[in-house]
C-alpha positions in Angstrom: 15.1 -7.7 -22.5 12.0 -9.2 -24.0 11.9 -11.5 -27.0 8.8 -12.7 -28.9 9.0 -16.4 -29.4 5.7 -17.0 -31.1 3.1 -14.8 -32.8 3.2 -11.3 -34.2 2.4 -8.8 -31.5 1.6 -5.2 -32.6 3.0 -2.1 -31.0 0.1 -1.7 -28.5 0.5 -5.3 -27.2 4.3 -4.9 -26.8 3.7 -1.7 -24.9 1.2 -3.4 -22.6 3.5 -6.3 -22.0 6.4 -3.9 -21.3 4.3 -1.9 -18.8 3.3 -5.0 -16.9 6.8 -6.4 -16.7 8.2 -3.1 -15.5 5.5 -2.7 -12.9 6.5 -6.0 -11.3 9.9 -4.6 -10.4 8.6 -1.4 -8.9 8.3 -1.2 -5.1 4.7 -1.0 -3.7 3.6 2.5 -2.8 3.4 3.3 0.9 -0.1 3.7 2.3 0.0 7.2 3.9 -3.7 7.0 5.0 -3.2 4.5 7.8 -1.4 5.6 11.0 1.7 3.7 11.9 2.3 1.6 15.0 4.5 4.4 16.3 1.4 6.8 16.3 -0.5 4.5 18.6 2.4 3.8 20.9 3.0 7.5 21.2 -0.7 8.1 22.2 -0.3 5.4 24.9 3.0 6.9 26.3 1.3 10.4 26.5 -1.8 8.8 28.1 -4.0 10.6 25.6 -7.7 9.9 25.6 -9.0 7.5 22.9 -10.0 9.0 19.6 -13.7 9.2 19.0 -15.2 6.9 16.4 -16.3 3.3 16.0 -15.0 1.2 18.9 -14.1 4.2 21.1 -16.1 2.7 24.0 -13.8 -0.4 23.9 -10.7 1.7 24.0 -12.0 3.9 26.9 -11.4 1.1 29.4 -7.6 1.0 29.0 
């Protein structure tokens, strides 16, 4: 629960404060764009060729 100790906030200010406080308790969203460690370990186990792209020449010597 929130209580205003000093000042006279309007409805918009209270709504903004409530949104910020509620967002602090929310879990961070998972980043689905980056591959997990399991993805790279699986590629190594299957002995798959390195993916093309920046740094591929470094990975080709493994």
